[in-house]
C-alpha positions in Angstrom: 88.0 -122.5 -40.9 91.6 -123.0 -40.2 92.1 -126.1 -38.4 94.0 -126.1 -35.3 97.2 -128.0 -34.8 97.1 -130.7 -32.2 99.9 -129.7 -29.7 99.5 -132.3 -27.5 99.2 -136.1 -26.7 97.8 -137.9 -23.9 99.4 -141.6 -22.9 97.8 -144.0 -20.5 99.4 -146.9 -18.7 97.4 -148.1 -16.2 97.4 -145.5 -13.1 100.0 -143.1 -14.9 98.6 -140.7 -17.4 101.5 -138.7 -19.3 100.5 -135.4 -21.3 103.5 -134.7 -24.2 104.1 -131.7 -25.6 103.8 -132.9 -29.1 105.4 -129.6 -31.0 109.2 -130.0 -31.4 110.0 -128.2 -34.7 108.9 -125.3 -32.8 110.1 -126.4 -29.5 106.9 -126.8 -28.1 106.5 -123.2 -28.1 103.5 -121.8 -26.1 100.6 -120.2 -27.7 96.8 -119.6 -27.1 96.0 -122.9 -28.4 98.4 -124.6 -25.9 96.5 -123.4 -22.9 93.4 -123.9 -25.0 94.0 -128.0 -25.3 96.2 -128.3 -22.0 93.1 -127.3 -20.1 91.0 -129.6 -22.1 93.2 -132.7 -21.4 92.8 -131.5 -17.8 89.2 -131.4 -17.8 89.0 -135.2 -19.0 91.5 -135.9 -16.9 90.3 -134.6 -13.4 87.0 -136.9 -13.6 89.3 -139.9 -14.2 89.4 -142.0 -11.2 91.5 -144.4 -12.8 94.2 -142.2 -12.8 96.0 -141.6 -9.8 99.0 -139.5 -11.3 99.9 -137.5 -13.9 103.7 -136.9 -15.8 104.1 -133.6 -18.0 106.7 -134.2 -20.5 107.8 -133.3 -23.6 108.9 -134.3 -27.4 112.1 -132.8 -29.3 114.9 -130.6 -28.0 113.6 -129.1 -25.4 110.2 -128.9 -22.7 109.0 -125.5 -24.1 111.6 -122.8 -25.6 109.0 -120.1 -24.4 106.2 -118.1 -26.2 105.4 -118.5 -30.3 107.0 -115.7 -31.7 105.9 -117.1 -35.2 102.2 -116.0 -33.8 101.6 -112.6 -35.6 102.5 -109.7 -33.3 98.8 -108.2 -33.8 96.8 -111.0 -32.5 95.1 -108.8 -30.2 93.9 -106.3 -31.8 91.4 -103.3 -30.7 90.4 -100.0 -32.6 92.2 -98.2 -30.2 94.9 -98.4 -27.8 92.4 -98.9 -24.7 90.3 -101.4 -26.3 93.7 -103.2 -26.9 94.5 -103.3 -23.3 91.0 -104.2 -22.7 91.3 -107.4 -25.1 94.8 -108.3 -24.2 93.6 -108.1 -20.0 90.2 -110.4 -21.0 92.4 -112.5 -23.0 95.1 -113.0 -20.0 92.5 -113.5 -17.2 91.1 -116.1 -20.2 94.6 -117.8 -20.0 94.2 -117.8 -16.1 91.0 -119.7 -16.0 91.9 -122.3 -18.3 95.8 -122.6 -17.0 93.9 -122.8 -12.9 91.8 -126.1 -14.4 95.1 -127.3 -15.5 96.6 -126.4 -11.8 94.1 -127.6 -9.4 93.8 -131.0 -11.2 93.6 -133.5 -8.3 95.9 -136.3 -9.0 99.6 -135.0 -8.5 101.4 -133.8 -11.6 105.2 -134.5 -12.1 107.3 -132.5 -14.7 110.4 -133.9 -16.4 111.7 -131.1 -17.8 114.5 -131.1 -20.5 116.5 -128.4 -22.3 115.0 -125.5 -22.6 112.5 -124.4 -19.9 111.8 -120.5 -20.5 109.3 -118.1 -19.8 105.9 -119.4 -20.5 107.3 -123.3 -20.6 108.1 -122.0 -16.8 105.5 -120.8 -15.8 104.0 -124.2 -17.2 106.3 -126.0 -15.1 105.6 -124.0 -11.7 102.5 -125.2 -12.3 103.6 -128.8 -11.3 103.2 -130.6 -7.8 106.6 -131.9 -8.1 109.5 -130.9 -10.8 112.4 -133.3 -11.9 115.0 -131.8 -13.8 117.5 -133.8 -16.6 120.8 -132.2 -16.5 120.7 -130.7 -19.6 117.6 -128.7 -18.4 118.2 -124.6 -18.6 115.2 -122.0 -16.9 114.7 -118.2 -17.6 111.7 -115.7 -18.0 113.1 -113.8 -20.7 109.9 -111.5 -20.6 112.4 -108.3 -19.9 114.5 -108.7 -22.8 111.0 -108.9 -25.0 109.5 -105.6 -23.2 107.0 -107.4 -21.8 106.1 -108.4 -18.0 104.8 -112.1 -16.5 101.6 -113.0 -17.0 100.6 -116.2 -16.3 101.5 -115.9 -12.4 104.9 -118.0 -13.4 106.9 -115.3 -11.2 103.8 -115.5 -8.5 104.5 -119.3 -7.9 108.4 -118.6 -8.1 108.6 -116.2 -5.2 106.4 -118.9 -2.9 108.6 -121.9 -4.1 112.6 -119.5 -3.3 111.2 -116.7 -2.3 111.3 -112.5 -3.7 114.7 -112.5 -3.9 115.6 -114.5 -6.4 112.7 -114.6 -8.0 113.2 -110.8 -8.5 116.7 -111.7 -9.9 115.5 -114.0 -12.5 112.3 -111.9 -13.8 114.6 -108.5 -13.9 117.6 -109.7 -15.4 116.4 -112.7 -17.6 119.2 -114.8 -16.9 119.3 -118.5 -18.0 120.3 -121.0 -14.8 120.9 -124.6 -15.5 119.4 -127.5 -13.7 122.1 -127.8 -11.0 121.5 -123.9 -10.2 117.7 -124.5 -10.6 118.2 -127.9 -8.5 120.1 -125.7 -5.3 117.3 -122.8 -5.1 114.4 -125.1 -5.3 112.8 -124.5 -8.6 113.2 -128.0 -9.0 112.8 -131.2 -6.0 115.8 -133.8 -8.5 117.5 -133.7 -11.3 119.0 -136.5 -13.2 120.9 -137.9 -16.4 118.7 -137.1 -19.1 118.6 -140.6 -20.8 117.3 -141.6 -17.3 114.6 -138.4 -17.2 111.5 -140.2 -18.2 112.3 -144.0 -16.3 113.2 -141.4 -13.1 109.9 -139.4 -13.8 107.7 -142.9 -14.4 109.2 -144.3 -11.0 108.2 -141.7 -8.9 104.9 -141.4 -10.2 104.3 -145.4 -9.4 105.3 -144.7 -5.8 103.2 -142.4 -5.1 100.2 -144.1 -7.0 100.7 -146.7 -4.9 99.2 -144.5 -1.8 95.4 -144.1 -1.5 94.7 -141.8 -3.9 92.2 -139.7 -2.0 94.5 -139.2 0.9 97.4 -138.4 -1.9 94.8 -135.9 -3.3 94.0 -134.6 0.0 97.4 -133.3 0.5 97.9 -131.8 -2.5 94.6 -129.7 -1.8 95.5 -129.1 2.0 99.2 -127.8 0.6 97.8 -125.6 -2.4 94.9 -124.3 -0.4 98.0 -122.7 1.9 100.0 -121.7 -1.0 97.9 -120.3 -3.6 95.9 -117.6 -0.5 95.8 -114.5 -2.4 97.1 -115.4 -5.8 93.3 -115.2 -7.3 93.6 -111.4 -6.5 97.5 -111.1 -7.4 96.2 -112.8 -10.8 93.7 -110.0 -11.3 97.0 -107.0 -11.2 99.3 -109.2 -13.0 96.6 -109.1 -15.8 95.8 -105.5 -15.7 99.5 -104.9 -15.2 100.6 -106.9 -18.0 98.1 -105.9 -20.6 99.5 -102.6 -20.9 102.9 -103.4 -21.7 101.8 -106.2 -24.1 101.3 -102.9 -26.6 104.1 -101.0 -25.5 106.1 -100.0 -28.6 109.3 -101.5 -26.2 107.4 -105.0 -26.8 107.1 -104.6 -30.6 110.6 -103.8 -30.7 111.8 -106.8 -28.2 110.1 -109.3 -30.2 111.5 -108.3 -33.7 114.7 -108.3 -31.7 114.3 -112.0 -30.7 112.8 -113.0 -33.5 116.3 -111.5 -35.6 118.3 -113.1 -32.5 119.8 -109.4 -32.0 119.5 -107.0 -28.8 116.9 -104.7 -28.5 117.4 -100.9 -28.2 114.8 -100.2 -25.7 113.1 -96.4 -25.5 111.0 -96.9 -22.3 107.6 -96.1 -24.4 
């Protein structure tokens, strides 16, 4: 049995816990295993009443540079195109279930973002309650450049936070934006110099931790309830829509082109 890599570590300091993305050699690239591990950590934290605030940060040059292109393309297989679509659909639903555990942590979650925050990285960041960016942060949804649509709900969370127009512009172009643009349109709430990112996030976490924890958690729960109206149904639709695209010829072209750092010549099939 292949040993699973450890992609995260959990740090505890009094009432503040920090989830650290800890695969810097791959710029913390995301995988199915990443979703499993972060939900397992969240399962532990959700019942820990000694933790009042959670910070998510990353080691290395990037928060998360997107999906791990080192995973084999046929990581989801099927005996027929129809079965492969079904298997992708079920895997996406599985990821949604894992992410729901993390997104619904009772404690507030602060995202401390630096460097690349792309694709899956941005989708993870959008599950935080408050996002703080270093001044070197870059954000993008590059999925259309590799021939697939967004599959983990980041587009819907973005649409709620910044509106449909900006979400469509970012998602349809794959364009990268800097930290100040992300602040202006509402993806992040604060931008600080890179060397101040972690101290700033910890100071904010400490400020929140001083407040009544049940009150803070009730505020999060209530706001999320309103913000997520219809999200469950939309996630089902997104899983079904994305599953088809992940079996397209364009996806194979796109992944190969991105790995080779070339532009893909998509054929729409």
